[in-house]
N, C-alpha and C positions, 0 to 999 in steps of 0.2 A: 543407684538402683540396679544398674547392670552388673552382673557377676561375670567377669571375664575369666577365661581359662588361663593357664600358665603360658607365658610367652617367653621370648628370648631374654627379655629384660629381667626375668625372674631368676636367671642363673647367677648373675652378679649379686642379686639380693640374697640368694641362698648363701653365697660365699661370705657376704658381710655378716649374716646371722651366725655363720660358723665361727668367724673370728671373734664375735661378741661372746659366743658360748665358750670359746677357748679362753678368753679373758676371765670370764666368771668362774670357770672350772679352775683356772690357775689361782685366782684369788682364794677360792675355797681350799684348794690343795695346800696353799702356803699357810693357811691357818692351822691345818692339821699338822704340817711339818713343824711349825713353831711350837705347837702343843706337845708333840711327841718328843722333840728335842729338849724341851724344858723338863719333861718328866723323866726321860731316859738318859739324858746327858747333862748332869748338873753343871759341868764346866762350861756349857754353851751359854750360860747367862740367864737373865730374866726372860719371862715369856714375852713381855712387851718389846724388848730389844730384838729377840728372835723373830717376832712377828713383823717388825718394821723392816728388818733385813730381808726376810723371806719375801714379803710383799713387794718391796722395791725391786729386788732382783727378778722375781717372777714376772711382775707386770712390765718391767723394762724389757724383758725378753719378748713379751707379747707385743709391746710397742714397736720394737725393732722388726718383728715378723711382719706386722701390718705395713710398716714403712717399706721394707725391702721387697714385699710382694708386688709393689707398684713399679719396680724397676723394669723398664722395657727389655733390658738385656736377658732377663730370665726366660722370655718366650722362646729363645733359641735352644734352651736346655730341655724343653718338655716338662710335663707335670712332675714326674718323679725327680728329674735332675734339679728342677727349680726348688722343690721341697728340701732336698739335701743341701743345696747351696744356701738357702735361706737359714736353715737350721745351723749350719756350720758358722755362718757369719753372725746370726742373731744371738747365739748362746754367749760367746765371749764379750760381744758388745753390750749385751744385757747385763752380764755379770759386772763389767767395769762400771757402766753408768748406774746400775742398781745399787751396788755397794757404796759408790761415791755419794749417791743421793741419801742412802740410809744413814751413813755416818755423818753426813752434814745435818740431817734431821736430829740425830742423837747428840750432836755437838761434840763429836770426837774427831781426832785426827784421822785422816784417811789411812795413813800408814798403820794404824792400829789393827787393820784387818789381818795383818800378818801375825798378830800376837795371839797365841792361844789356840790349841788344837780344837777346842770346843767350837770356837767361832768358825774355823775352817770346816768342821763337820756340818755346821748349820748351812754354810754356803753351798757345800758340795751336795748336801741332801736336797736343798732347794733347787739346785740345777737339775738334779736327777728327777725330782718330782715334776718340774716344769717340762722336762723332756718327755717323760712318760705321758703326761697330760696332753702335751702338744701332739704326740703321735696319735693318741686316740681321737683327739679333736680333728686332726688331719684326715684320719680314716673316715670319721663321721661326715666331715665336709665333702670328701670325695664321693661317698655314697649318696649324699644329698644332691650334689651336682649331677651325678649320673641319673638319679631319679628324676631330676628336673629335665634333663635332656630327653629321657624316655617319654616323660609327659608331654614335652613339646612335640616330639615325633608323633605321638598318638593324636595330639591336637591337630597337627597338619594333615594326618591321614583322615581324621574325622571331617575336617574342613573340606578336603578334596572329595570325599564321599558325598557330603551335603551339597556341594556345588554340582556334582554329577546328578543328584536327584533333582536339584532345582532346574538344571538344563533339560531334564525329562518332562517337567511340568509345562514349560512354555510351548514346545511343539505340540503337545497334546491339545492345548487350547487353540493354538494357531491353526492347526489342520482342520479342526471342526469349524472354525470361523471362515476359513477360506472356502471350505466345501459349501457353506451356507451362502457365501458371497457369490459363488459361481451360479447358483440358481436365481439369486436376487438381481443379477445384472440384467437379465432379460425381463423378469417379472416386475421389478420396481427399482429402476436405476437410481432414483433419488434416495431411497432407503439404503441401497448398496453404497452410495457415496457417503452417507452419514455413518454407516458401519465402518467404512474405510477410515474416516476421520477419527473415530473412536479407537480403532485398531492402532493407528499411528500414535495416538496419545498413550495408549497402553504400552506399546513396544518401546517408546521413548523412555517411559518411566521404568520399565523392566530392565532396559539396558543400563540406565543409571544405577539402579539398585544392584545389578550384578557386579558392579565395580567397588562395592563397599560391604563391610561386614555388618554395619548397623545403620538404620535410617530412622528419622523421626516418624512417630506414629501417624502424623498428618500425611506424610508422603505415602505410607502404606494405605491409608484410607482413600487418598486420591487415586491410587492405582486400582483399588477395589472398585471405586466408582466407575472408572473407565471400563473395567472388566464386566461389571454388572450392566452397564449401559449396552455393551455389545450383546450380552446374553438376553437382555430385554428386547433388543431389536430382533434377535433370532426367535425368541419365544412369544413375542407380542404381548397380548393381554394376559397370558398365562403366568407372567412373572412381574411382580412388583417388589420393591426393596426400599429400605431405609438405612441410613448411616448416621450414627450419633457419636460424636467425639467431643467431649468437653474441652474447653480451651486449656485447662490446667494440665491435660495429658497430651497435648499436641506435640510436645518436644520429647516425649518418652522414647528412648532408643530401643528399637526392636530389630531382630534379623529381617532383612528384606524378603518380601513375598512369603512371610510367615503365615498369614491368614488366608491367602488365596486357595490353598488346598482344601481348607475347611469349607469355603464358599463353593468351590467346585464339587466337593462331596455332597453338599446339601442340594445342589441343583441336579447332579447326576443321579443320585440315589433317592432323593426325596421329591423334587418338584417335576422333573421331566417325565418320570413314569406315572405321575398322578394325573388323573383326568381333571382338567380345570386348572392345573398348576397351583400356584400359591405365592407366598411372600417370604422374603429373607430380611432379617434385621441384624445389623452388626452394631454392637454397642460396647463402648469402653466406659468403665467406671472405676472409681477409687473405693476401696474398702478398708476395713480395720487392719487387715493383714497385708494389703498390697493392692495391685491392679488386676482387674478381671476384664477380659475382652470376650464377649459372647457372640456367637453366630447362631441365630435361632431361625428355624424354618418351619413352615406349616405343611411339610410334605408327608410322605407315607409313614415316617417314623422308623424306629428300630424294629427289626424282626424279632419274633418271640425268642429265638435262639440266635443271638448276635455274636456268639463267640467263635464261630467258624463258618465253613461253607465257602462258596465261590467268592473270590475277591471282587469279581465284577459286579456282584449283586449285593454283597454285604457291606453296608456303609461303615462298619467298624474295622474293616481290614483293607489291605491294599497299601501301595507305597505312599499315597498321599498323607494319610494320618501318621504313618510311621515316620515320614519325612518331617512332619511337624514335631513329633515327640523327640526325634533325634536332634533336631536343631535346638529345641528347648534345653535338652540335656547338655549339649555341647556349649551353649552360651551361658546358661543359668545354673546348671547342675541340678541339685535337689530343690532349688528355690523356685522352680516353675513346673507346671504340670498341665496336662490336657485331659479334660473329662467330657464324656458324652452322657446326656440325660434325655429320657423320653419326655415329651411335652404332651399335655392333655388339651384337647382330645386327641391330637395327633401332631407329629413333628418331632424334631430333634433340636437340642441346644448343645452346641460344642463350646466349651469354655476354656480359654487359656488363662491360667492364674500365674502371676508373677509376684513373688513375695518381695516386700521392701526391706 
């Protein structure tokens, strides 16, 4: 279900796909060479014979290229030097092994390769075509590897930015809780102690989450529960909440602390400014197209014009929601989204959708 971005392991995978493409292009090019030789050089022999010779030589060269690329000594030569060295060695070896195999398949003496200019033209043309195809395949592979490296660099930069945003979320909540604790220590020491216990649970979970890229959804819900317990102690009867996570979705992998900004947003913009407070419900469910996780509140709701304004008062703006959208894009690409909807008679529903 998780769609992961390109990683370092993808670069060798790109190289393997490039070699496979090289082999397919070579095989196709050898068919064209055999057809052209049969039509333009009658002395080259029958099409079937030309095809067998061309394919054997061409694919033998590809095989030697794949084998020689694994030699550790090539690393000392650099990418360009290694390509030249592999080509210079693979071409003659491919020629010798290819034509030997071809003539064995044709049931002819190997020495017959020296007989007839047409046969030599076929072999020379095959070698030339293989070399041209190999050059273009190498250039294509080089561009693919460079694109993979750029994508990896962009992924690492995006990951660093997301971790920075995540580190900004935790102090925001921590400072508010500590400020509340300061007043509770004198007024209600037992309540302050309970809040400290919940804060320890929350911070322990947040620390564990910060060391991994993905966590089970059940861990995300446990952290949300600790956070909401802290907020319920701060707001008293003005805040009630419910968490609903089906057993089938408990092991779903999600980015850590993905949902907390949405819950924070609901409290800050919806419930805290509202006289009497309200309720927050976090629910995960499976649908026809994937998984949906909704955070629904009974707060003030979206303003009439929610497309702009002050980020401190507009629930649709600010780094919290952008943080969620950026993390969804980095981990799932176009397979995930975040939407906000008005609730009737009042409130907001934020929904994270992850396609399967």
